[in-house]
C-alpha positions in Angstrom: -12.7 15.8 11.3 -15.8 14.1 12.6 -15.9 10.3 13.0 -18.6 10.1 10.3 -16.5 12.0 7.8 -13.5 9.9 8.8 -15.5 6.7 8.3 -16.9 7.9 5.0 -13.3 8.4 3.7 -12.8 4.7 4.0 -16.0 3.7 2.3 -15.3 1.1 -0.3 -11.8 0.3 0.9 -10.8 -3.3 1.9 -8.9 -3.1 5.1 -6.5 -5.9 5.9 -4.8 -6.0 9.3 -1.4 -7.7 9.4 -0.5 -9.3 12.7 2.7 -11.0 14.0 2.6 -13.1 17.1 -0.9 -12.0 17.9 -0.1 -8.2 17.6 -1.4 -6.0 14.8 1.7 -4.5 13.3 0.4 -3.0 10.0 -2.7 -2.4 7.9 -3.1 -2.6 4.2 -5.9 -0.6 2.5 -7.1 -1.5 -1.0 -9.7 -0.1 -3.4 -9.8 -0.9 -7.1 -6.2 -0.7 -8.3 -5.0 1.5 -5.4 -3.1 0.3 -2.3 -1.8 2.0 0.8 -0.3 0.7 4.0 0.5 1.9 7.5 2.8 0.2 9.9 3.2 0.8 13.6 7.0 0.9 13.1 9.5 -0.1 10.4 10.4 -3.7 10.4 9.9 -7.0 8.6 6.1 -7.2 8.7 5.6 -7.4 4.9 6.0 -11.1 3.8 5.9 -12.4 0.3 2.5 -13.9 1.0 1.1 -10.5 2.0 2.6 -9.0 -1.2 1.1 -11.8 -3.4 -2.3 -11.6 -1.6 -2.5 -7.8 -1.9 -0.4 -6.3 -4.8 -0.5 -9.6 -6.7 -4.3 -9.7 -6.5 -4.6 -6.1 -7.7 -2.3 -6.7 -10.6 -4.2 -9.8 -11.6 -7.5 -8.0 -11.6 -6.5 -4.6 -12.9 -3.2 -5.0 -14.6 -1.7 -2.1 -12.6 -1.3 -1.2 -9.0 -1.1 2.5 -7.9 -0.2 4.2 -4.6 0.7 7.7 -3.4 3.3 9.1 -1.0 3.4 12.5 0.5 6.3 14.5 -1.0 8.2 14.9 2.3 7.9 11.2 3.3 11.4 9.9 2.3 10.9 6.5 4.1 7.6 6.0 2.1 9.3 6.8 -1.2 12.1 4.3 -0.4 9.6 1.7 0.6 7.5 1.8 -2.6 10.6 2.0 -4.8 12.0 -1.1 -3.1 8.8 -2.9 -4.1 9.3 -1.8 -7.7 6.8 1.0 -7.9 7.8 3.8 -10.5 7.0 7.5 -10.0 4.4 8.8 -12.3 3.6 12.3 -10.9 5.2 14.7 -8.5 3.9 17.5 -6.3 2.6 17.6 -2.7 1.5 14.0 -3.2 3.6 11.8 -5.4 1.9 9.0 -7.4 3.5 5.7 -8.2 2.5 2.7 -10.3 3.5 -0.9 -10.6 2.7 -3.1 -13.6 4.6 -6.3 -12.7 5.9 -7.9 -9.5 9.3 -9.2 -10.6 10.9 -9.8 -7.2 8.2 -12.0 -5.5 7.5 -15.5 -6.7 
C-alpha cells in the first residue's frame, strides 16, 4: 500500500496519542461514532479519564459508540467486552456497539 493510500485511509479520523511517562504507549482513533485503539503492548494504559474523553464524548454526541475487531483477535474481543461493548454482527470482522458507560464515573 502506498503512503498516500495509507494516509487517505485516516482522512477524517481524530488521532489521540496516549503517553505514559513521556513514552507513547497507545493511540486512539475516532471518527463519528466509531472508535479504535492500538497499544504497543497490553497493560494499564487506558485510564478512566481517557475513557471519558473518548468513548464518553462519542456517546454524548452520537448516543452510541461502535468498534470492530477481527474475528481471530481474541484479546481484542476480550478488551471491548470488558469495556461493555456488545457484539452486533459476526464474520471476518466482528462489529460491537456501546450505548452507555456504566463502569466509569
